[in-house]
C-alpha positions in Angstrom: 94.3 -125.1 -205.7 93.8 -125.3 -202.0 94.9 -121.6 -201.5 92.2 -120.6 -204.4 89.5 -122.6 -202.5 90.0 -120.8 -199.5 90.5 -117.9 -200.3 87.1 -118.1 -202.5 85.5 -119.3 -199.1 87.0 -116.7 -197.3 85.3 -114.1 -199.9 82.0 -116.0 -199.5 82.2 -115.6 -195.9 83.0 -112.3 -195.6 79.4 -111.7 -198.4 77.2 -114.0 -196.4 78.2 -112.0 -193.1 77.8 -108.5 -194.9 74.3 -109.8 -195.9 73.2 -110.9 -192.3 74.7 -107.4 -191.1 72.9 -105.7 -193.7 69.5 -107.6 -193.1 69.6 -107.6 -189.2 70.6 -103.7 -189.5 67.4 -102.6 -192.2 65.6 -104.8 -189.7 66.4 -103.0 -186.2 66.0 -99.9 -188.6 62.4 -100.6 -189.0 61.6 -101.5 -185.8 63.5 -98.2 -184.7 61.1 -96.1 -187.1 57.9 -98.1 -186.2 58.5 -97.4 -182.5 59.6 -93.7 -182.6 62.7 -94.1 -180.7 64.3 -91.4 -181.5 61.4 -89.0 -180.4 61.6 -90.6 -176.8 64.7 -93.2 -176.3 64.1 -93.4 -172.4 60.3 -94.4 -172.7 61.3 -97.7 -174.8 63.4 -99.3 -172.3 60.2 -101.6 -171.7 59.3 -102.0 -175.1 59.4 -106.1 -175.3 60.0 -106.3 -179.4 62.5 -104.0 -179.6 64.4 -105.8 -176.5 63.7 -109.5 -178.3 65.3 -107.8 -181.7 68.1 -106.2 -179.9 69.1 -109.5 -177.5 68.4 -111.4 -181.3 70.9 -109.4 -183.1 73.6 -109.5 -180.1 73.7 -112.4 -178.7 72.7 -114.9 -181.5 73.5 -112.9 -184.3 77.0 -112.0 -181.9 76.9 -108.2 -183.4 77.9 -105.3 -181.5 75.1 -102.8 -181.7 75.4 -98.8 -181.8 72.6 -96.3 -182.4 74.0 -92.8 -183.1 72.4 -89.4 -184.1 74.4 -86.6 -185.6 76.0 -85.6 -182.0 74.6 -88.2 -179.8 74.7 -91.7 -179.0 71.8 -93.4 -178.1 72.7 -97.0 -177.3 75.6 -98.9 -177.8 75.5 -102.7 -176.3 78.8 -102.6 -175.0 77.9 -100.0 -172.3 75.4 -101.5 -170.2 75.6 -98.7 -167.0 72.6 -97.3 -168.1 69.0 -99.3 -168.2 69.7 -101.8 -170.8 72.1 -99.8 -172.6 70.0 -97.1 -173.6 71.9 -93.4 -172.9 72.1 -90.3 -174.5 75.8 -89.1 -174.8 77.4 -86.9 -177.1 79.5 -88.7 -179.7 82.5 -86.6 -178.4 82.2 -88.4 -175.2 81.3 -91.3 -176.3 83.9 -93.5 -178.3 83.1 -95.4 -181.2 85.7 -97.8 -182.2 85.0 -97.8 -186.2 88.6 -98.3 -187.4 87.4 -95.1 -189.5 86.3 -91.5 -189.2 82.8 -92.2 -188.0 81.6 -88.7 -189.5 82.8 -89.8 -192.7 81.3 -93.3 -192.9 77.9 -92.1 -191.4 77.9 -89.0 -194.3 78.3 -92.0 -197.0 75.9 -94.0 -195.4 73.3 -90.8 -195.9 74.3 -89.7 -198.9 74.0 -93.2 -200.6 71.1 -94.6 -198.3 72.8 -97.7 -198.6 74.7 -99.5 -196.1 78.5 -98.8 -195.6 81.0 -101.6 -194.9 84.2 -101.4 -193.1 86.8 -103.7 -191.8 90.4 -103.6 -189.8 92.4 -106.0 -188.9 90.5 -107.3 -186.0 86.3 -106.7 -186.9 83.8 -105.9 -189.3 81.4 -103.0 -189.4 78.2 -102.1 -191.2 76.8 -98.6 -191.3 73.2 -98.1 -191.9 70.8 -94.7 -192.5 67.6 -94.9 -190.4 65.9 -92.0 -191.6 66.1 -91.2 -194.7 63.7 -88.4 -195.3 65.8 -86.0 -192.6 68.7 -83.6 -193.1 72.0 -84.6 -192.3 71.8 -83.0 -188.6 68.9 -84.8 -187.8 69.9 -88.3 -189.5 69.9 -91.1 -187.4 72.3 -94.2 -188.0 72.4 -97.7 -186.8 76.4 -99.6 -186.3 76.9 -103.1 -186.4 80.3 -104.5 -185.0 81.3 -108.2 -185.9 84.6 -109.6 -184.7 86.3 -111.4 -187.5 87.2 -114.5 -184.6 83.5 -115.0 -184.4 83.1 -114.6 -188.6 85.9 -117.0 -189.6 85.6 -119.6 -186.9 84.4 -122.5 -189.4 86.8 -121.2 -191.8 90.0 -121.7 -189.7 88.5 -125.2 -188.5 88.4 -126.2 -192.5 91.8 -124.7 -192.8 93.1 -126.7 -190.2 91.7 -129.9 -191.3 93.2 -129.4 -195.2 96.2 -128.5 -193.4 96.2 -132.0 -192.2 95.2 -133.6 -195.2 97.6 -131.7 -197.1 100.6 -133.0 -194.8 99.0 -136.7 -194.6 99.0 -136.6 -198.3 102.5 -135.0 -198.7 103.6 -137.5 -196.3 102.1 -140.1 -198.6 103.6 -138.8 -201.8 107.3 -138.7 -200.3 106.8 -142.4 -199.4 105.7 -143.7 -202.4 108.4 -141.4 -204.5 110.8 -142.9 -202.2 109.6 -146.5 -202.6 109.6 -146.1 -206.5 112.7 -144.5 -206.3 114.3 -147.0 -204.8 113.2 -149.7 -207.3 114.1 -147.4 -210.5 117.7 -147.0 -208.4 118.1 -150.9 -208.3 118.3 -151.8 -211.6 120.7 -148.4 -212.3 122.7 -149.2 -209.7 123.2 -153.1 -211.2 123.8 -151.4 -214.2 126.8 -149.3 -212.6 128.0 -152.4 -211.6 127.9 -154.0 -215.5 129.9 -150.8 -216.9 132.8 -151.5 -214.1 133.2 -154.7 -215.5 133.2 -153.5 -218.7 135.5 -150.7 -217.8 138.0 -153.1 -216.4 137.8 -154.5 -220.3 135.3 -157.5 -219.9 134.0 -156.4 -223.5 132.8 -159.7 -224.2 130.0 -159.9 -221.1 126.8 -158.7 -222.3 124.3 -156.6 -220.0 121.8 -159.5 -219.4 118.9 -157.6 -217.2 114.9 -156.5 -217.8 113.6 -153.4 -215.9 111.8 -150.4 -216.8 111.4 -149.9 -220.8 113.9 -146.6 -220.5 116.4 -149.0 -218.5 116.3 -151.9 -220.9 116.8 -149.4 -223.9 120.3 -148.2 -222.0 121.0 -151.9 -221.6 120.4 -152.3 -225.5 122.9 -149.4 -226.2 125.2 -150.8 -223.9 125.3 -154.0 -225.2 125.7 -152.6 -228.9 128.3 -150.3 -228.2 130.4 -153.1 -226.5 129.9 -155.3 -229.5 131.4 -152.6 -231.7 134.0 -151.9 -229.0 134.6 -155.8 -229.2 134.6 -155.6 -232.8 137.1 -152.3 -232.8 139.2 -153.9 -230.8 139.3 -157.2 -232.7 140.3 -155.1 -235.7 142.7 -153.1 -234.0 144.7 -156.6 -232.9 143.9 -157.6 -236.4 145.7 -154.3 -237.8 148.2 -155.0 -235.9 149.3 -158.0 -236.9 149.0 -157.3 -240.3 150.4 -154.3 -240.3 153.7 -155.6 -238.7 153.7 -158.5 -241.1 153.5 -155.7 -244.0 155.9 -153.3 -243.1 158.1 -156.4 -242.0 157.6 -158.3 -245.5 159.5 -155.6 -247.6 161.9 -155.3 -245.0 162.3 -158.9 -245.5 162.6 -159.0 -249.0 165.2 -156.2 -249.2 167.5 -157.8 -246.9 167.2 -161.2 -248.7 167.7 -159.3 -252.2 170.7 -157.4 -250.2 172.1 -160.4 -248.9 172.5 -162.1 -252.4 174.0 -159.3 -253.7 176.7 -159.3 -251.3 177.5 -163.0 -251.3 178.1 -162.8 -254.9 181.5 -161.4 -255.6 181.6 -161.1 -259.1 177.4 -160.6 -259.9 176.7 -159.6 -263.3 175.2 -156.0 -263.8 172.4 -157.1 -265.3 171.9 -159.3 -261.9 172.6 -156.2 -259.7 169.6 -154.1 -261.9 167.2 -156.7 -261.5 167.7 -157.0 -257.8 167.4 -153.3 -257.4 164.4 -152.9 -259.4 163.3 -155.5 -257.0 164.3 -153.3 -253.8 162.9 -150.3 -255.2 159.2 -152.2 -255.6 159.3 -153.6 -252.3 160.3 -149.9 -250.7 157.4 -148.2 -252.8 155.3 -150.8 -251.2 156.5 -150.1 -247.9 156.2 -146.6 -248.4 152.6 -146.6 -249.7 151.5 -148.7 -246.1 153.0 -145.8 -244.4 151.6 -143.1 -246.5 148.2 -144.6 -245.8 148.7 -144.7 -242.3 149.6 -141.2 -242.0 146.7 -139.9 -244.1 143.9 -142.5 -241.8 145.8 -140.9 -238.7 145.2 -137.1 -239.9 141.8 -137.8 -241.0 141.5 -139.4 -237.0 142.2 -135.9 -235.3 139.3 -134.6 -233.8 139.8 -131.0 -235.0 140.7 -131.9 -238.9 142.3 -129.0 -240.6 140.5 -128.1 -244.4 141.9 -126.1 -246.9 138.8 -124.6 -248.3 138.7 -123.7 -251.6 136.8 -123.5 -254.6 137.1 -126.6 -256.7 136.2 -127.5 -259.9 135.0 -131.0 -259.0 134.5 -132.1 -262.7 138.2 -131.1 -263.7 139.0 -133.0 -260.4 137.2 -136.4 -261.6 138.7 -136.0 -264.5 142.5 -135.5 -263.4 141.6 -138.8 -261.3 140.3 -140.8 -263.8 143.2 -139.6 -266.2 145.8 -141.0 -263.6 143.7 -144.8 -263.3 143.4 -144.9 -266.9 146.6 -147.0 -267.6 146.1 -149.0 -264.3 142.3 -149.9 -265.8 143.9 -150.2 -269.6 146.4 -153.2 -268.6 143.4 -155.5 -267.7 141.1 -154.3 -270.3 138.6 -152.4 -267.6 136.6 -150.0 -269.7 136.9 -146.2 -267.4 133.7 -144.0 -268.3 132.9 -140.7 -266.5 129.5 -139.2 -267.2 129.3 -135.4 -266.1 125.5 -134.0 -266.2 126.1 -130.8 -265.3 129.1 -128.2 -264.6 129.9 -128.5 -260.4 131.9 -125.6 -258.3 132.1 -126.8 -254.6 133.9 -125.6 -251.4 136.2 -128.4 -250.6 139.7 -129.6 -249.3 140.8 -130.8 -252.9 143.8 -133.1 -251.5 141.2 -134.9 -249.1 138.4 -135.1 -251.4 140.9 -136.6 -254.2 142.3 -138.9 -252.1 138.5 -140.2 -251.3 137.2 -139.9 -255.4 140.8 -141.9 -256.1 140.2 -144.8 -253.6 136.7 -145.3 -254.6 137.8 -145.4 -258.6 140.9 -147.2 -257.9 139.3 -150.1 -255.7 136.8 -150.6 -258.3 139.6 -151.0 -260.7 141.3 -153.6 -258.2 138.4 -155.6 -257.4 137.0 -155.7 -261.0 137.1 -159.0 -263.5 139.4 -158.7 -266.4 137.3 -157.2 -269.4 134.9 -155.7 -266.9 133.7 -151.7 -266.4 133.6 -148.8 -263.8 131.3 -146.1 -264.2 131.8 -142.8 -262.6 129.0 -139.9 -262.7 128.6 -136.2 -261.5 125.7 -134.5 -260.7 124.4 -131.7 -258.4 121.7 -130.2 -257.1 121.1 -126.5 -255.2 123.0 -127.9 -252.0 124.8 -130.8 -252.8 126.6 -132.7 -255.6 126.7 -136.2 -256.1 129.3 -138.6 -257.1 128.4 -142.4 -258.1 131.2 -145.2 -258.8 130.3 -148.2 -259.8 131.8 -151.2 -261.2 130.9 -155.0 -262.7 133.5 -156.6 -259.9 133.6 -159.2 -257.4 131.1 -157.4 -255.2 131.1 -158.0 -251.4 128.9 -160.4 -249.5 125.7 -158.6 -247.8 127.1 -159.6 -244.1 130.3 -157.8 -245.0 129.3 -154.4 -246.1 128.5 -153.2 -242.8 132.2 -153.6 -241.8 134.1 -152.6 -244.8 134.1 -148.5 -243.7 135.8 -149.7 -240.6 139.4 -149.0 -240.4 141.9 -152.3 -240.7 139.2 -154.6 -242.2 139.4 -156.1 -245.4 137.0 -158.5 -247.2 139.5 -160.5 -248.9 142.8 -160.7 -246.6 144.5 -162.7 -249.1 143.5 -160.7 -252.4 144.0 -157.4 -250.4 147.9 -158.6 -250.2 147.8 -159.5 -253.5 146.8 -156.1 -254.7 148.4 -154.3 -252.6 145.7 -153.2 -250.0 146.1 -152.5 -246.9 142.5 -152.3 -245.4 142.8 -148.7 -245.0 141.3 -147.0 -248.4 137.6 -146.8 -247.5 138.5 -145.7 -243.7 140.1 -143.1 -245.2 137.6 -142.2 -247.7 134.9 -142.4 -245.2 136.9 -139.8 -243.2 137.4 -137.5 -245.8 133.9 -137.1 -246.7 132.8 -137.2 -243.0 135.2 -133.8 -242.7 133.1 -132.4 -245.4 130.2 -132.9 -243.6 128.7 -135.7 -246.4 127.6 -139.3 -246.7 128.7 -142.4 -248.2 126.5 -145.1 -248.9 127.5 -149.0 -250.6 125.5 -150.8 -252.5 126.4 -154.5 -253.7 125.7 -158.0 -254.6 128.6 -160.7 -254.7 129.8 -161.7 -257.9 127.7 -159.1 -259.6 129.7 -155.4 -259.0 129.6 -152.8 -256.4 128.3 -149.0 -256.4 129.3 -146.5 -253.8 127.5 -143.3 -253.9 128.7 -139.9 -252.4 126.6 -137.0 -251.2 129.0 -133.8 -250.6 127.8 -130.0 -249.5 128.1 -127.4 -252.3 128.7 -124.8 -249.7 131.4 -125.5 -246.7 129.8 -124.6 -243.4 132.2 -124.4 -240.5 
């Protein structure tokens, strides 16, 4: 903006100077014509009016005046050896500094009957034709020259003042910026200290500070993150404890059963068979825990490998329901499947089967006797939707956010009775997420639960 303002001022100064040069040149030309100067140049040396005009233009205006004919120089204010600078010298001998060929400029001024303005690095020039009704050989010209230092003396002063103001403004801005940066960095340094404490393992320490809104947002995000980390760490510790117990319990049972058999030398075959059935059940239980753990580890990989293929989702759901119906029949639970349209999707059949199987199996396990489970399948042009509803025990509202967390179980005692490890829904969610899908839960305690799953029909890498 400063450059634009000064550039505009520079152009305006040149325009005003040219205007004054033209006005002074026209005034001088008019007096020269009135005094018939070119008919008798030497006779007008004592003309008071002409001398005053020349004096005003030279000293007040600050111009160098040169009066030129076709081949002669009649007057030059820089040459005062002759009387008052009047002389009659050939143009060849007299050097007039115009920064351009004098004859070209004189020709242009004569032809256009208008002043010609020239400039070089040091001076501004104005050339005017005095006699317009004569031939080129008889033409006479007035040349005014002005030093640029004189023209731009006010411009330079203004520029120096503006530069001083700009420097002062920049210094003030830098000082203010420095002060504000310190004020802004201070809470960030304090925040770094808090984060250092969290890094050392003090997850239960919450950041308590109030600063700029942006810093407050960061503080809230970090506190939320540490709360989740604390919950995850607690769940992990509980999981280690539970898994240790779950893995140890079948082994302990197997050892007790085996020791009982070894202590009986003449145990009947029926007893051996009964004990072996119990040992097999404990081994199956151990195998289920290990299988769930391995499934979760595979799903947790940052780049989970998917074996994508086109799968008939209707047939897939029918196969899963066929496997679970005997379990539901044992407790007289009505298991229904409703399909609104044929659905073909690009999915990993094994992982998706595991997710759907867990949802339906949980709906049966955590249900009341003589209850019901309804599974529905639908689709649009982009996604297919699976909904699993039951009339079971439901999930408390304050527990619903945590059911998808790994190692989390709502009712630990009931989970052990039903053979749960707290990994089923975590595996289900991971299987859906790797398909770029989403899962939601709607539940009310003692009134049942509904899970809705949405997965894209076409898999995008």
